C-alpha positions in Angstrom: -71.2 -6.7 -51.4 -68.2 -6.5 -49.1 -64.9 -6.3 -50.9 -63.7 -9.9 -51.2 -60.6 -11.6 -52.6 -60.6 -15.2 -53.7 -57.1 -16.6 -53.5 -56.1 -19.7 -55.5 -52.8 -21.5 -55.2 -51.3 -19.6 -52.3 -49.3 -21.4 -49.6 -50.1 -20.7 -45.9 -47.1 -18.3 -45.7 -48.1 -16.5 -48.8 -51.7 -16.2 -47.6 -50.5 -14.4 -44.5 -49.4 -11.5 -46.6 -52.7 -11.4 -48.4 -54.6 -11.6 -45.1 -52.6 -8.6 -43.8 -53.4 -6.6 -46.9 -57.0 -7.5 -46.9 -57.2 -6.5 -43.2 -55.8 -3.1 -44.1 -58.3 -2.7 -46.9 -61.3 -4.0 -44.9 -61.7 -6.8 -47.4 -62.5 -10.4 -46.9 -60.1 -13.1 -48.0 -61.3 -16.5 -49.1 -58.7 -19.1 -49.9 -59.8 -21.7 -52.5 -58.2 -25.1 -52.3 -57.9 -27.7 -55.0 -61.0 -29.5 -53.7 -63.1 -26.4 -54.5 -61.4 -25.2 -57.6 -64.0 -26.7 -59.9 -66.8 -24.6 -58.4 -68.0 -21.6 -60.4 -66.3 -18.5 -59.2 -69.7 -16.8 -58.7 -70.7 -19.5 -56.2 -68.2 -18.1 -53.7 -70.1 -14.8 -53.9 -73.6 -16.2 -54.0 -74.0 -15.2 -57.6 -74.0 -18.7 -59.1 -75.1 -22.1 -57.8 -72.5 -24.5 -56.4 -71.9 -27.5 -58.6 -72.5 -30.9 -57.1 -69.5 -33.2 -57.6 -67.5 -30.4 -59.2 -64.1 -31.8 -60.2 -61.2 -30.9 -58.0 -58.4 -29.2 -59.8 -55.0 -27.7 -59.3 -54.2 -24.3 -60.7 -50.6 -24.3 -61.9 -49.9 -20.9 -60.3 -51.4 -18.2 -58.1 -54.6 -16.3 -58.9 -56.7 -13.6 -57.2 -60.3 -12.9 -58.1 -61.6 -9.6 -56.7 -65.2 -8.6 -56.2 -67.0 -5.7 -54.5 -64.2 -3.2 -54.7 -64.8 0.4 -55.6 -62.3 1.8 -58.1 -60.2 3.7 -55.6 -60.3 0.8 -53.2 -59.1 -1.6 -56.0 -56.2 0.8 -56.8 -55.3 1.0 -53.1 -55.5 -2.8 -52.7 -53.2 -3.4 -55.7 -50.7 -0.8 -54.4 -50.8 -2.4 -50.9 -50.0 -5.8 -52.5 -47.0 -4.4 -54.2 -45.8 -2.6 -51.0 -46.2 -5.7 -49.0 -44.3 -7.7 -51.7 -47.1 -10.2 -52.0 -46.2 -13.0 -54.4 -47.0 -12.4 -58.0 -50.2 -13.7 -59.3 -52.7 -13.5 -62.1 -55.6 -11.2 -61.2 -59.2 -10.9 -62.4 -62.3 -9.0 -61.4 -65.6 -11.0 -61.0 -67.9 -10.1 -63.9 -71.2 -11.5 -65.1 -69.3 -13.1 -67.9 -66.8 -15.1 -65.7 -69.1 -15.8 -62.7 -70.0 -19.2 -64.1 -66.4 -20.2 -64.9 -64.4 -22.6 -62.6 -61.1 -21.4 -61.3 -59.0 -23.5 -63.7 -60.9 -22.1 -66.7 -60.4 -18.5 -65.6 -56.7 -19.1 -64.9 -56.3 -20.6 -68.5 -57.9 -17.5 -70.0 -55.7 -15.1 -67.9 -52.6 -17.1 -69.0 -53.7 -16.7 -72.7 -54.2 -12.9 -72.2 -50.8 -12.5 -70.5 -49.1 -14.5 -73.4 -50.9 -12.3 -76.0 -49.6 -9.2 -74.2 -46.1 -10.5 -74.3 -45.9 -11.4 -70.6 
């Protein structure tokens, strides 16, 4: 699988920075708008079926979901985001456990984790 980044909640201007970084890392960027936010995350990678009539949903912030990155490529990507001063966002890696989750559900879990870690 080619390295891919799902981007939730990014404005057009913010997405330009992501697009630049993805281009440097030979990664694909896929923006997910509110009308698709109810789809399982894995559906964007062909790992879960798309849900008919999935509810639209706003995510109250920004979130990136990464898939297909080798360890060093992931480190380089995260470093490039910092260097490019990309807007802060919650980040997750696609796993077999979260592939069936919709974006808002994953965002909620990441928020809980951040709060538990004192962030």
